[in-house]
C-alpha positions in Angstrom: -0.2 0.0 0.1 1.5 3.5 -0.7 1.3 6.1 1.7 -1.2 8.1 -0.3 -3.6 5.0 0.0 -3.1 4.8 3.6 -4.0 8.9 4.1 -7.1 8.1 2.1 -8.0 5.2 4.2 -7.7 7.2 7.3 -9.3 10.2 5.8 -12.2 8.1 4.9 -12.5 6.4 8.3 -12.6 9.9 9.7 -15.3 11.1 7.7 -17.7 7.7 8.7 -17.0 8.3 12.2 -18.1 12.1 11.8 -21.0 11.2 10.0 -22.0 8.2 12.4 -21.3 10.5 15.2 -23.8 13.4 13.6 -26.5 10.7 12.9 -26.3 9.7 16.6 -26.6 13.1 18.0 -29.5 13.9 15.6 -31.4 10.6 16.7 -30.3 11.5 20.6 -31.8 14.8 20.2 -35.0 14.3 18.2 -35.9 10.7 17.7 -35.2 8.8 21.2 -37.8 10.6 23.5 -40.7 9.7 20.4 -42.8 6.9 21.6 -45.7 5.6 19.4 -48.2 3.6 21.4 -50.4 1.0 19.2 -52.5 -1.4 20.0 -53.4 -4.8 17.8 -56.9 -3.7 16.6 -55.6 -0.6 15.2 -52.6 -2.2 13.5 -55.0 -4.7 11.8 -57.6 -2.1 10.8 -54.7 -0.2 9.2 -53.6 -3.2 7.2 -57.1 -4.6 6.4 -58.5 -1.4 5.2 -58.4 -1.3 1.4 -57.9 2.3 0.0 -60.5 2.9 -2.6 -58.9 3.1 -6.1 -60.7 5.7 -8.5 -61.8 4.1 -11.8 -59.7 4.2 -15.0 -60.6 5.7 -18.3 -63.5 7.8 -17.1 -64.0 10.6 -19.5 -65.4 14.1 -18.2 
């Protein structure tokens, strides 16, 4: 490995660590405290509900 390759690997590793740190801090600040309460009935109703699709080819 050339010295420039080692420098590139080191820089890429640093960038990835910084990105992971930023993602963790964003999660910690905004997402961690959010809680969604669900029950089985509401989830089943959401999955079993079929959306109405408008008819195709209807002329005005």
